[in-house]
Each structure stands twice: as C-alpha cells, then as structure tokens.
VEXVEXDO-409883 format. One record per residue (C-alpha): z, y, x; residue in three letters. Coordinates in pm, whole numbers, plus 50000, padded with zeros to 5 digits. Layout:
BEGIN
Z | Y | X | ALA
...
This chain:
BEGIN
34640 | 44227 | 91839 | MET
34599 | 44559 | 91667 | GLU
34799 | 44803 | 91460 | LEU
34728 | 44716 | 91096 | LEU
34941 | 44986 | 90938 | ARG
35231 | 45214 | 91009 | LYS
35480 | 45372 | 90770 | ARG
35731 | 45641 | 90858 | ASP
36043 | 45681 | 90645 | ASN
36227 | 45996 | 90761 | PRO
36478 | 45982 | 90474 | LYS
36614 | 45649 | 90601 | TYR
36535 | 45724 | 90967 | LYS
36298 | 45443 | 91056 | TYR
35930 | 45368 | 91114 | THR
35766 | 45028 | 91070 | ILE
35444 | 44910 | 91230 | ALA
35257 | 44598 | 91123 | MET
35067 | 44427 | 91405 | MET
34823 | 44139 | 91369 | GLY
34482 | 43986 | 91428 | TYR
34339 | 44054 | 91084 | GLY
34420 | 44138 | 90723 | PRO
34783 | 44079 | 90626 | GLU
34692 | 43862 | 90329 | ASP
34510 | 43611 | 90552 | LYS
34689 | 43625 | 90890 | ASN
35030 | 43616 | 91049 | THR
35172 | 43964 | 91094 | VAL
35446 | 44091 | 91322 | LEU
35659 | 44372 | 91183 | GLU
35810 | 44608 | 91439 | LEU
36079 | 44855 | 91338 | THR
36176 | 45174 | 91519 | TYR
36513 | 45315 | 91411 | ASN
36553 | 45685 | 91482 | TYR
36814 | 45763 | 91745 | GLY
36875 | 45404 | 91853 | VAL
36831 | 45385 | 92228 | THR
36959 | 45034 | 92293 | GLU
36968 | 44703 | 92106 | TYR
37189 | 44401 | 92171 | SER
36971 | 44094 | 92224 | LYS
37239 | 43852 | 92108 | GLY
37160 | 43482 | 92117 | ASN
36931 | 43442 | 91814 | ALA
36605 | 43543 | 91983 | TYR
36440 | 43325 | 92247 | ALA
36082 | 43450 | 92278 | GLN
35761 | 43508 | 92091 | ILE
35430 | 43339 | 92174 | ALA
35100 | 43522 | 92136 | ILE
34748 | 43385 | 92186 | GLY
34520 | 43536 | 92449 | THR
34168 | 43466 | 92573 | ASP
34268 | 43493 | 92942 | ASP
34624 | 43439 | 93065 | VAL
34532 | 43564 | 93414 | TYR
34402 | 43900 | 93289 | LYS
34698 | 43923 | 93052 | THR
34938 | 43877 | 93345 | ALA
34771 | 44165 | 93529 | GLU
34799 | 44389 | 93221 | ALA
35168 | 44301 | 93182 | VAL
35235 | 44395 | 93545 | LYS
35034 | 44717 | 93513 | LYS
35248 | 44827 | 93217 | HIS
35585 | 44753 | 93375 | GLY
35653 | 44399 | 93257 | GLY
35790 | 44129 | 93488 | LYS
35615 | 43792 | 93513 | ILE
35872 | 43512 | 93485 | THR
35621 | 43226 | 93495 | ARG
35295 | 43282 | 93675 | GLU
34979 | 43207 | 93475 | PRO
34857 | 42851 | 93487 | GLY
34865 | 42513 | 93312 | PRO
35186 | 42356 | 93180 | LEU
35262 | 42020 | 93342 | PRO
35191 | 41730 | 93111 | GLY
34977 | 41911 | 92854 | ILE
34759 | 42144 | 93061 | GLY
34777 | 42443 | 92826 | THR
34763 | 42762 | 93030 | LYS
35041 | 43013 | 92969 | ILE
35202 | 43315 | 93131 | VAL
35560 | 43421 | 93054 | ALA
35702 | 43768 | 93096 | CYS
35990 | 44001 | 93022 | VAL
35917 | 44356 | 92910 | ASP
36101 | 44657 | 93057 | PRO
36368 | 44621 | 92784 | ASP
36429 | 44252 | 92863 | GLY
36248 | 44092 | 92567 | TRP
36068 | 43764 | 92646 | LYS
35706 | 43689 | 92556 | THR
35480 | 43394 | 92633 | VAL
35103 | 43434 | 92619 | PHE
34914 | 43111 | 92545 | VAL
34546 | 43042 | 92616 | ASP
34368 | 43033 | 92278 | ASN
34121 | 42754 | 92361 | ILE
34386 | 42533 | 92523 | ASP
34616 | 42576 | 92224 | PHE
34342 | 42475 | 91980 | LEU
34281 | 42161 | 92189 | LYS
34651 | 42076 | 92150 | GLU
34603 | 42075 | 91773 | LEU
34317 | 41823 | 91779 | GLU
C-alpha cells in the first residue's frame, strides 16, 4: 500500500491522505484523516477491523512488532479454510487483519 495523495486544509484544521494499491479510479482506496489538535479518538462500537492483503503474513507480523503493534493472532492458516492471516492491534488500539494474497484468491475460485 502506498500514499496516493495527500491534501492539507489548514483553514478547516485537517489533512487527508489517500492510501491504496493503484490509481483511485481503478482500485479501492482508504482515506485517512488527521484532525489538528485531536489527540484521542473514541473507538465506539461501529468499527471492528480492516483487512489488508499481503504477500507474506509472517514477514508482515515481524514488521508489525518492529513498529510497536501487538499481534493478537499469530500468523498461520485459519482452521477450515486454510487462508493464512495475522491479526494485530496498533499502538492506538485499532485492529487490522493481514490476509495472504494468494490464499485469498484461492478462496474466490
């Protein structure tokens, strides 16, 4: 995933960043918003997790640990379907699941 574009809006005190795997007109894009001066967000009960594809769940787990994330499900295959995943929580408590790209495509067949 890479930064596709970023726009700062000082007048309204926010910055947005668009993240994705390719051009916005042909791919799914994740919009992240930074609001000036906000130091804490309430997670509420409307957000469960986000899933992101990766080529190697084991290397991804190491990168998560290196950058301060906590692994909540060690990398490996899910019982019953065999798709490899790793689940984590970032330092702010947000949940993410990384899914093996090849395994996921096999699920779709």
